[in-house]
C-alpha positions in Angstrom: 6.4 -1.7 2.6 6.1 -2.0 -1.2 4.3 1.3 -1.6 6.5 3.6 -3.7 4.8 4.8 -6.9 6.6 6.8 -9.6 4.4 9.0 -11.8 5.8 9.7 -15.3 4.1 12.5 -17.3 4.6 15.3 -19.7 4.8 18.8 -18.2 1.6 19.7 -20.1 -0.3 16.9 -18.2 0.7 18.1 -14.7 -2.9 18.6 -13.5 -3.6 14.9 -14.1 -0.4 13.7 -12.4 -1.0 16.1 -9.5 -4.5 14.6 -8.9 -3.1 11.1 -8.9 -0.3 12.1 -6.5 -2.9 13.4 -4.0 -5.1 10.3 -4.4 -2.2 7.9 -3.7 -1.0 9.9 -0.8 -4.5 9.8 0.8 -4.5 6.0 0.4 -1.2 5.3 2.2 1.2 5.2 -0.7 4.4 7.2 -1.3 4.0 8.7 -4.8 6.9 10.6 -6.4 6.8 13.2 -9.2 9.4 15.8 -10.0 7.4 19.0 -9.6 6.1 17.8 -6.2 9.1 16.0 -4.7 12.3 17.6 -6.0 14.0 20.0 -3.6 15.8 23.2 -4.7 19.4 22.5 -5.4 19.1 18.8 -6.0 20.5 17.1 -9.1 17.2 16.6 -10.8 18.3 14.0 -13.3 20.0 11.9 -10.6 17.0 12.2 -8.3 14.5 11.2 -11.0 16.6 8.2 -12.0 16.9 7.2 -8.3 13.2 7.5 -7.7 12.4 5.6 -10.9 14.8 2.7 -9.9 13.4 2.5 -6.3 9.8 2.6 -7.4 7.6 -0.5 -6.7 5.1 0.7 -9.3 5.3 3.1 -12.3 2.3 5.0 -13.6 2.8 6.2 -17.1 0.4 9.0 -18.1 -0.2 8.7 -21.8 -1.6 11.5 -23.9 -1.2 12.8 -27.4 1.4 15.2 -25.9 3.5 12.7 -23.9 3.4 10.0 -26.6 4.4 12.3 -29.4 6.9 14.4 -27.5 10.6 13.8 -27.8 12.7 14.4 -24.7 12.9 13.3 -21.0 9.4 11.8 -20.8 10.5 9.2 -23.5 13.6 8.4 -21.5 11.4 7.6 -18.4 9.1 5.4 -20.5 12.1 3.5 -21.9 13.7 3.1 -18.5 10.5 1.8 -17.0 10.4 -0.9 -19.7 14.0 -1.9 -19.0 13.4 -2.2 -15.2 10.3 -4.2 -16.0 12.5 -6.9 -17.5 13.8 -7.7 -14.0 10.2 -8.6 -12.9 8.2 -11.8 -13.3 6.0 -11.9 -16.4 3.0 -12.1 -14.1 4.0 -9.0 -12.0 2.1 -5.8 -12.2 4.7 -3.1 -12.4 4.0 -0.6 -15.2 0.4 0.8 -15.3 -0.3 2.9 -18.4 -3.1 5.5 -18.0 -4.6 6.9 -21.1 -5.6 10.6 -20.7 -7.0 11.0 -24.2 -7.4 9.0 -27.4 -3.7 8.7 -28.0 -1.9 5.8 -29.8 -0.3 3.4 -27.3 3.4 3.1 -28.0 4.4 -0.3 -29.3 6.7 -1.0 -26.4 3.8 -0.6 -24.0 1.3 -2.6 -25.9 1.6 -5.7 -23.7 0.5 -3.8 -20.6 -3.3 -3.4 -19.9 -4.1 0.3 -19.6 -6.8 2.2 -17.8 -8.8 5.1 -19.2 -8.5 8.3 -17.2 -12.0 9.2 -18.4 -13.6 6.2 -16.7 -15.5 7.0 -13.5 -13.6 4.4 -11.5 -10.1 4.7 -12.9 -8.7 5.6 -9.5 -10.2 2.5 -7.9 -8.9 0.3 -10.8 -5.4 1.7 -10.2 -5.7 1.0 -6.5 -7.0 -2.5 -7.1 -4.1 -3.3 -9.4 -1.5 -2.0 -7.0 -3.0 -3.7 -4.0 -3.3 -7.0 -5.9 0.4 -7.0 -6.7 1.4 -5.6 -3.3 -0.5 -8.4 -1.5 1.4 -11.1 -3.5 4.8 -9.6 -2.7 4.0 -9.0 1.0 2.7 -12.6 1.3 5.9 -14.0 -0.3 8.0 -11.8 2.1 6.0 -12.8 5.1 6.3 -16.5 4.1 10.0 -16.1 3.9 10.3 -14.5 7.3 7.9 -17.0 8.9 10.0 -19.9 7.6 13.2 -18.4 9.1 11.5 -17.6 12.4 9.8 -21.1 12.7 6.3 -19.9 11.8 6.1 -21.6 8.5 2.6 -22.8 7.6 0.8 -24.9 4.9 -2.5 -23.9 3.3 -5.2 -26.6 3.8 -8.4 -26.9 1.9 -11.7 -28.6 2.8 -13.8 -28.8 -0.4 -16.8 -30.8 -1.5 -20.5 -31.1 -1.9 -23.5 -32.9 -0.6 -26.2 -34.4 -2.8 -25.7 -34.9 -6.6 -28.6 -32.7 -7.8 -29.9 -29.2 -7.0 -30.5 -27.9 -4.5 -27.2 -29.3 -3.3 -24.6 -27.9 -0.9 -21.1 -26.9 -1.9 -18.3 -25.9 0.5 -14.8 -24.6 0.0 -12.7 -23.5 3.0 -9.0 -22.6 3.0 -7.0 -22.2 6.2 -3.4 -22.3 7.4 -1.8 -24.8 9.7 1.6 -24.2 11.3 4.2 -26.8 10.6 6.1 -26.5 13.9 3.7 -28.5 16.2 6.5 -28.9 18.7 5.7 -25.3 19.7 2.8 -25.5 22.1 1.3 -22.1 21.1 1.3 -23.0 17.4 -0.2 -26.4 18.1 -3.0 -24.8 20.0 -3.5 -22.2 17.3 -3.9 -25.0 14.8 -6.6 -26.5 16.9 -8.4 -23.2 17.3 -8.3 -22.7 13.5 -9.6 -26.2 12.8 -12.4 -25.7 15.3 -13.4 -22.5 13.5 -13.5 -24.4 10.2 -15.5 -27.3 11.7 -18.0 -24.9 13.5 -19.1 -23.2 10.3 -19.0 -26.3 8.2 -21.5 -28.0 10.7 -23.6 -24.8 10.8 -24.0 -24.8 7.1 -24.8 -28.5 7.0 -27.5 -28.1 9.7 -29.1 -25.3 7.8 -29.0 -27.2 4.5 -30.4 -30.5 5.8 -33.1 -28.7 7.8 -34.1 -26.9 4.6 -34.4 -30.3 2.8 -36.7 -31.5 5.6 -38.8 -28.3 5.1 -39.0 -28.9 1.4 -40.5 -32.3 2.0 -43.0 -31.0 4.5 -44.0 -27.9 2.7 -43.6 -28.8 -0.9 -47.3 -28.4 -1.7 -47.5 -24.8 -0.3 -47.5 -22.1 -2.9 -44.3 -20.0 -3.1 -42.3 -22.5 -1.1 -38.8 -22.7 -2.6 -39.0 -19.6 -4.7 -35.4 -18.7 -3.7 -34.3 -22.3 -3.9 -30.7 -22.6 -5.1 -27.5 -24.5 -4.1 -26.4 -23.8 -0.6 -22.8 -22.6 -0.3 -20.2 -22.2 2.4 -17.0 -20.4 1.6 -14.3 -19.5 4.1 -10.8 -18.2 4.2 -8.5 -17.8 7.2 -5.6 -15.5 6.6 -2.5 -14.7 8.7 -1.8 -10.9 8.8 0.8 -10.4 11.5 3.2 -12.7 13.2 6.0 -11.9 15.6 7.8 -13.9 18.3 5.1 -13.1 20.9 2.0 -12.1 19.0 -0.2 -13.4 16.1 -3.1 -11.7 14.4 -5.3 -13.3 11.7 -8.8 -13.0 10.2 -11.5 -15.5 9.3 -13.9 -14.6 6.5 -17.1 -16.5 6.0 -19.6 -16.4 3.2 -22.8 -18.5 3.5 -25.8 -18.8 1.3 -28.6 -21.0 2.7 -30.9 -22.3 0.1 -34.3 -20.7 0.4 -33.0 -17.3 1.4 -33.2 -14.2 -0.6 -29.5 -13.4 -0.3 -26.3 -14.7 1.3 -24.5 -13.5 4.3 -20.9 -12.8 4.9 -18.7 -11.5 7.7 -15.1 -11.3 9.0 -13.7 -11.8 12.4 -10.3 -10.6 13.8 -8.3 -13.0 16.1 -5.5 -11.7 18.2 -3.3 -13.8 20.4 -0.3 -13.4 22.6 1.8 -16.5 22.5 4.1 -18.5 24.8 1.7 -19.1 26.5 -1.3 -18.6 24.1 -4.0 -16.2 25.3 -6.3 -13.6 23.9 -5.2 -10.0 23.5 -8.0 -7.6 24.5 -7.7 -4.1 23.1 -8.2 -2.5 26.5 -4.9 -4.1 27.7 -3.1 -1.5 25.6 -4.5 1.5 27.3 -4.2 3.0 30.8 -7.8 4.3 30.6 -9.6 2.6 27.8 -13.0 4.2 28.5 -11.6 7.7 28.0 -9.8 6.6 24.8 -13.0 5.3 23.1 -14.2 8.7 22.1 -10.9 9.5 20.3 -11.0 6.1 18.5 -14.6 6.6 17.5 -14.0 10.0 16.0 -10.9 8.8 14.1 -12.8 5.8 12.6 -15.8 7.9 11.8 -13.8 10.4 9.9 -11.9 7.7 7.9 -15.1 6.0 6.9 -16.7 9.3 5.8 -13.7 10.2 3.6 -13.7 6.7 2.1 -17.5 6.9 1.4 -17.2 10.3 -0.3 -14.3 9.0 -2.5 -16.3 5.9 -3.5 -19.6 7.6 -4.1 -18.1 10.9 -5.3 -20.6 13.0 -3.4 -21.4 14.1 0.1 -23.0 11.0 1.7 -23.2 12.3 5.3 -27.0 12.4 5.1 -27.5 8.7 4.6 -24.2 6.8 4.8 -24.5 6.1 8.5 -27.9 4.5 8.5 -27.1 3.1 12.0 -25.0 6.0 13.2 -26.9 6.0 16.5 -25.3 2.5 17.2 -21.7 3.6 16.6 -21.1 5.1 20.0 -17.9 5.2 22.1 -18.6 1.9 23.7 -16.4 -1.2 24.1 -18.8 -3.4 22.1 -18.1 -1.3 19.0 -14.4 -1.9 19.1 -14.2 -5.7 19.7 -13.5 -6.8 16.1 -10.1 -5.9 14.8 -6.8 -7.3 13.6 -3.2 -6.1 13.2 -1.0 -5.6 10.1 2.7 -4.8 10.1 2.2 -1.1 10.7 -1.5 -0.6 11.6 -4.6 -1.8 13.3 -7.8 -2.5 11.2 -11.3 -2.5 12.7 -14.0 -4.6 11.1 -17.6 -3.6 10.8 -19.6 -6.2 9.0 -22.7 -5.6 6.8 -25.6 -4.1 8.8 -23.4 -3.1 11.8 -23.0 0.5 10.6 -24.7 0.9 7.3 -27.3 -0.8 5.0 -26.5 -4.2 3.5 -26.0 -2.6 0.0 -23.0 -0.6 1.3 -21.2 -3.7 2.4 -18.6 -4.1 5.2 -16.2 -1.5 6.4 -12.5 -1.9 7.4 -11.1 1.4 8.6 -7.3 1.3 9.2 -5.3 3.3 11.7 -1.6 3.3 11.2 0.7 2.9 14.2 2.1 6.4 13.6 -1.5 7.8 13.8 -2.2 5.8 17.0 0.9 7.2 18.7 -0.1 10.7 17.7 -3.7 10.2 18.8 -2.5 8.8 22.2 0.8 10.4 23.0 0.7 9.5 26.7 -0.5 5.9 26.4 2.8 4.2 27.4 1.3 0.6 27.2 0.2 1.2 23.6 3.6 2.6 22.6 5.4 -0.3 24.3 3.2 -2.9 22.5 3.8 -1.3 19.1 7.5 -1.0 19.8 7.7 -4.6 21.0 5.9 -6.3 18.1 7.7 -4.2 15.4 11.1 -4.9 17.0 10.6 -8.6 17.3 8.7 -9.0 14.0 
């Protein structure tokens, strides 16, 4: 959904467009460019116009050649600007990419561009696309949820304790379903509220215990060298809702005053509803134990590809600092959530790699799952059921 990307370029810049096409394909998008996607015998002008009109995003490759060249590439640039008029002013739709030190056309001046020569230009493009995509998907999900009776409000618990440093600040955002006549939704509201309260109390305990420690140890040398405001930030996000299944994540970021650095982690929550109960991953497999090796290898490969892309080198020698702990065991596949067309596993900092390499969220599409496990009827039935009823 919302993943079609049209790549406009001059024929002389094919190599740059081709590299972008490959990158976007590897990251789950559907890029389109004439030399890659036109079929023999097709009406090329009609197909280009159709692809341009259907695109969710348009990448314009700007170079001294394309900017100064009369012809079809200028027609694509102009058409992109016309289609952009149908969007909101805040939407990200046209993304100009400067290949060289060319002059940006006046009609494209209002759009922030990215330099192809920058080391992270691909990630910047991906960040822009995913930012806009998340907005549109959230709006669409909200519309569907309202129709299906799953409409929710965002709540916010925000404040601080003590009026001078080190003080504690907290800011937690979470959803609450409006339809409390539905027993499962009422229970989910309570579960989410309990999660919020649990971490709020935890952060309070740590903070006030630290203040006691300051009073007791204030004369000791070095005490309080990391002293700063204590913080508690949290967000709970709904990712998948159907008539019989809900999946959401809770993200927590805590810094306890007196510590060298903060800590953060995510947790996936998956519930079957009517009546409400946990969904365990092993319920989707006839023989979960024998499936773990396949899951492990798939996730490992995805993480290695991602790491090589981010670090632009072979990181196999050091990326998996804790590789010995990533075995084909149930405990390593307990944290996950579902999206509309995939399952995402969560590995928080320190679980697989060093803190500096952050957390990892490998994603396996439903199509990949079905291909990986062609004989797992329970898995196929679950996917078919939640997609049909979504």
